[in-house]
N, C-alpha and C positions, 0 to 999 in steps of 0.2 A: 420647069419642063421635065426634068428627071423624075420628079414626083408624079407627074401625069403619066409618063411612060410606065412607071412602076405599077400604077393603078390599072393601066390598060393591060399590062402583062398578067397581073393577078386575076383580072376578069377573064382573060383567055384561058388561064389555067383552070379556073373554076368551071368554065363552060366545058372544057375538055373532060374534067373529072365527072361532071354531071352526065355527059354523053356516055362515058364508060359505064356508069351506074345503070343508065337506061338500057344499054346493050346487054349488061349482065342480067337484068330483069327479063329482057326479051328472051334470052337464052334459057332461063329457068321456066318460063311460062309453059312451053309445050310439055315439059316433063310433069309439071304440076297438074296440067289439064289432061294428061293422058287418060283415055277412057278405060274403064274396067271391062275386061273381056269376060263374058259369061258363057258357060258351057252346060250341055245336057248329057245325062246318062241315057243311052239309047241302045236298043237291041232288036234284031230281026230274028224270028224263029221259023223253022220249017215245021209244018204240021206232020205229026206221026199218023200215018193212015190207019194202021191197025193198033189199037190199044185195048187192053183187057178192061171190060166194064167194071166199075167199082160202085156198088150200091150204097154209096155214102155221099153226103154233102160236105164239102170242105170249106171251112171259113179261113180266110187269110187275115191275120191280125196285122196292123200297121208295123212295118219294120222299125226297129230301134237302132241306136248306135251308142257305143260306149263313149265316155268323156274323151274329148280330143278329136273325135270324128263326128260328133253331133252338131255340125256347123256347115254353112255354105262355103267356108274357106277351104281352099285346096291344100292338102297336107303334103309336105315332102320332107325327106330326111337326108342329111349328109353324114351323120354319124349316129350310131345306135342310141336309142332311148331319148333322143331329142327331136321333138316335133317342131317343124317350121311351117309357115303359111305364105303362099305367094301373095304379094301385095296387090297386084293389078289383074289378078285372075281369080274367078270364083265360080262355084256351081250356081245354076239358076235357082235351085232349091237344095235343101240338105239332101245328100245322097240317099238317106233312109226314105225320105218322102218320094224321091224319084224312082226308087227301087220298087215301090208298092205296085203300080200298074204293070210294070215289066214282069214281076213275079206272077201276078194273077194271069197275065197273058200266056206265059210259059206253061203254067199249070192247066189252063184251058186247052191248049193245043197239044200237050204232050202226055196228059193223063186221062183216065176214063172215069173220073169222079162224075156222079150224076149232076152235080152243080159245084161251081167254084165261086164263092162270094166274098165280098169284103166284110170284115167284122162290123157289126152295127147295122147290117142290112136287114131286109125283111125275112130272109131265109136263115134259120138257125142251123148251123152245121153239126154234123155228127162228130167230126174231128176238126181240130184247129192247127194251123201251121204258124208257129212263132219264129221270127227271124231277127237276128241282131248282128249289126256290122261291128266286128271287133277290131278290124284293121282295114284302112283304105288309104294308101299313100304311094307317092312316087319316090322311088329309092334311087338316090344318086351315089349309093355305096358300091354300085356295080357299073360297068361300062359295056353296052349302053345302059342307060337308066331303065328301070322297070316299074310297072304298076303292080302293086301287091294288094290283094284283097282277101279278107277272111270273113266268113259268115258262119255264125252258130245258129243251127236250125233244130227245132224240135216239133214233133207231132204229138198232139195232146187229145185225149178223149174228152169231149166237151162235158158229158154228163157227170163224170167222176173226177175230172181234172187230172186224170192219170197220164203221166208222160209215157207214150208208146215207144218213142225212139228219139235219139239225139245224135247229131253229127256236126262236126266242124268241117266246112269246105274251105280249102286253101288254094288260091289260084294266083299265078304270076304270068305277066305278059310283058315282053320286051317293048320299050317305047321306040317308035321309029325316029324320033328326034328328042334331044335332051332339053326339052322345054315343057311348059305346062300343057300345050296343045298335044304334044307327043304323048303325055300321060293320059289325056282324054281319049285319044285314038286307041291306046292300049286298053283302057277300061272298056270301051265299047266293043272292041274285038273279043275281049274276054267274056263279057256278060252272057252272050247266048250259050256258050259252053257251060259256064258256071250255073246259070239258072236252069239249064237242061238237066244238070246233075241233081239239083235240088228237086226238080219235078220227078225225076226217076226215084229219088229217095222217098218222096211223098207217096207216089204210086205203089212202090213195093211194100211199104209199111201199111198203106191203106188196104191193099189186097189182103195182107196177112191178118190185119185186125178184123176185117169183115168176115173172113173165113173162120176165125176163131170165135166170132160172136154168134154164129149160126147155132 
């Protein structure tokens, strides 16, 4: 009889342990199945009503990014020189690819080039705009966190491959919240201003080149 009770007790203990294991698995599943959140770089631009006509066609080459930032992963830092990536948050495409149509749109609306085209199109430009992302990260080294972006831009004469002008644009925007979505909001608030500055750079140097070429 005692032997039977011992077996019955062992069975109850085994069932209880099994239930605990199942409960633990159930607790882990939502975390493991948590969906990846995907974000876009977006920007709205105001058209400049009066711009100086520039008798040149501008070709916009596909933007590039330096290693560490040429990825759909969203970069953040908590200490200098160490890049980290959010695990459950990503860009819909690499920022360099998403930047391309936004840059073309800014140039169309804010400059007087007779044409603004993508590289590889039917129209061969007189000058070319090259852009490279050298930094794009959410920085938690400050409070609140901030989105920091640097773009290296140069204007090149197509016929001679001569560099007409080069400039590094450095922009910072405070994040409304200290999380990945806060960084996205900061990036999209920053972009109209940053791309507007690049358009002004292209226009100013395009005008200068066209006047010297006469």
